[in-house]
C-alpha positions as CSV (number, residue, x, y, z in Angstrom):
1,M,113.3,119.6,124.0
2,R,112.0,120.5,120.4
3,R,112.7,118.5,117.4
4,T,112.0,119.9,114.1
5,R,113.2,119.3,110.1
6,I,116.3,117.0,110.1
7,R,118.7,118.5,107.3
8,S,122.4,118.8,107.3
9,G,124.0,121.4,109.1
10,E,120.9,121.7,111.2
11,T,120.3,120.8,115.0
12,D,117.1,119.4,116.4
13,D,118.4,119.8,120.1
14,S,116.7,123.2,121.0
15,A,118.0,122.7,124.6
16,G,121.4,123.1,123.4
17,R,122.6,120.1,125.0
18,G,125.6,118.3,123.4
19,S,124.6,114.8,123.8
20,I,123.7,112.2,121.0
21,D,120.0,111.9,121.0
22,R,117.9,110.3,118.5
23,G,117.6,113.2,116.5
24,L,121.4,113.3,115.8
25,A,121.3,109.6,115.3
26,S,118.9,110.1,112.6
27,R,120.9,112.7,110.9
28,L,123.9,110.3,111.1
29,M,122.4,107.5,109.6
30,G,118.8,108.3,108.6
31,S,115.6,107.0,110.1
32,V,114.3,103.5,109.5
33,F,112.0,105.1,106.9
34,T,114.8,106.8,105.1
35,R,116.7,103.5,104.9
36,I,113.8,101.6,103.5
37,I,113.1,104.5,101.0
38,Q,116.5,104.3,100.0
39,G,116.4,100.7,99.5
40,E,118.8,100.0,102.4
41,L,115.9,97.9,104.2
42,P,113.2,96.0,102.8
43,G,109.9,97.7,102.0
44,T,106.5,96.5,100.4
45,F,105.8,99.8,98.5
46,I,102.4,100.6,97.2
47,W,103.1,104.3,96.1
48,R,106.2,106.3,95.0
49,D,106.6,109.9,93.8
50,D,108.8,112.7,94.3
51,R,107.7,113.7,97.5
52,C,106.3,110.8,99.4
53,V,106.1,106.8,99.2
54,A,103.6,104.4,101.0
55,F,104.5,101.1,102.2
56,L,102.7,98.6,104.2
57,S,103.6,98.2,107.8
58,I,105.5,95.0,109.0
59,N,103.6,95.2,112.2
60,P,99.9,96.0,110.9
61,L,97.0,97.0,113.0
62,Q,94.8,95.2,110.2
63,P,95.7,93.7,106.8
64,G,96.6,96.5,104.3
65,H,97.8,99.0,107.2
66,T,99.7,101.4,105.1
67,L,102.3,104.1,106.1
68,V,102.3,107.3,104.0
69,V,105.9,108.9,104.4
70,P,107.4,112.1,103.2
71,V,111.0,111.5,101.6
72,E,112.1,114.4,103.3
73,E,112.9,113.4,107.1
74,I,110.7,115.5,108.9
75,D,110.2,114.5,112.6
76,H,106.8,116.1,113.4
77,W,103.8,116.9,111.2
78,I,103.5,120.2,112.5
79,D,107.0,121.3,111.2
80,A,106.1,120.0,107.7
81,D,105.2,122.6,104.8
82,P,101.5,123.0,104.6
83,A,101.8,122.1,100.9
84,L,103.6,118.8,101.9
85,N,101.0,118.0,104.4
86,A,98.1,118.4,101.9
87,H,100.3,116.0,99.4
88,L,100.7,113.6,102.2
89,M,96.7,113.7,102.8
90,D,96.0,113.7,99.3
91,V,98.0,110.4,98.5
92,A,96.4,108.9,101.9
93,Q,92.9,109.6,100.8
94,Q,93.7,107.7,97.4
95,I,95.3,104.6,99.3
96,A,92.1,105.0,101.7
97,R,89.8,104.5,98.6
98,A,91.9,101.7,97.5
99,L,91.7,99.8,100.9
100,Q,88.0,100.4,100.9
101,A,87.6,98.8,97.8
102,A,90.2,95.8,98.1
103,F,89.4,94.8,101.9
104,D,85.7,96.2,102.4
105,P,86.1,97.7,105.8
106,T,83.8,99.7,107.5
107,R,85.8,102.4,107.4
108,V,89.4,103.3,106.8
109,G,91.1,105.2,109.7
110,L,94.0,107.6,109.6
111,I,96.2,108.3,112.5
112,I,99.1,110.7,112.8
113,A,101.1,109.5,115.9
114,G,104.8,109.9,115.4
115,L,106.1,108.4,118.7
116,E,107.7,105.0,117.1
117,V,109.7,106.5,114.6
118,P,111.0,109.9,114.3
119,H,110.0,110.5,111.0
120,L,106.7,111.9,109.9
121,H,104.2,109.3,108.8
122,L,100.5,108.9,108.3
123,H,98.9,105.1,109.3
124,V,96.1,104.4,106.6
125,V,94.3,101.6,108.2
126,P,91.3,99.7,107.0
127,I,89.0,99.0,110.4
128,R,85.7,97.4,111.4
129,T,85.9,98.9,115.0
130,E,87.7,101.5,116.8
131,R,89.7,98.6,118.6
132,D,91.3,97.9,114.9
133,L,93.2,101.2,115.6
134,D,94.8,100.1,119.1
135,F,98.6,99.9,118.3
136,A,98.4,97.3,121.3
137,N,96.9,95.0,119.0
138,A,99.4,95.3,116.1
139,A,100.9,92.2,114.5
140,R,104.3,91.2,115.8
141,S,105.3,89.9,112.3
142,V,103.9,89.0,109.1
143,E,105.4,86.7,106.3
144,P,106.5,88.8,103.1
145,E,104.2,86.8,100.9
146,A,101.5,88.2,102.9
147,L,102.5,91.8,102.6
148,E,103.0,91.2,99.0
149,R,99.5,90.0,98.3
150,A,97.9,92.5,100.2
151,A,100.1,95.1,98.2
152,E,99.1,93.9,95.1
153,R,95.5,94.1,96.1
154,I,95.9,97.8,96.9
155,R,98.0,98.3,93.9
156,A,95.4,96.9,91.7
157,E,92.7,99.4,93.3
158,L,94.8,102.3,92.9
159,R,95.5,101.4,89.3
160,A,91.9,101.2,88.8
161,I,91.6,104.4,90.1
162,G,93.7,106.1,88.0
163,A,96.0,107.0,90.6
164,P,99.5,108.3,89.5
165,G,101.7,107.2,92.1
166,V,101.5,103.6,92.0
167,A,104.6,101.7,92.8
168,E,105.6,98.7,91.1
169,R,107.1,96.9,94.0
């Protein structure tokens, strides 16, 4: 079954089966990321513009692990408009520079996986080794205060580089 953009009136079930699946459920109630973007669920935001947001993962691989998410619900990154993909990558790069300054990692890793939530997102992660990118090592939970402290460090670095989309919480 191929899933594509999720918009009102569209189907994401190319097999034509009438069953309610994850895509239909997402259209009916919005993905968990849409609910975070709309303020229905909490999120620790560091970036917000008219096309995307970035917030910290609640199950981070490393402190500062950020998700860059388009406002539009798109399941798979290959279905996104090339201009949107370019924008997401630009935002991810600015966030990566801020992560580099805030956490002094060896590198900042970038992953587009998309299996855990059916809404396109980029993982931007400060890393020291490749093991830091293993989702099996993700934190099970993090105190909201710790997320906010990390977010403020990242926001401060984004402001220092003159990034235009810094969220004010």
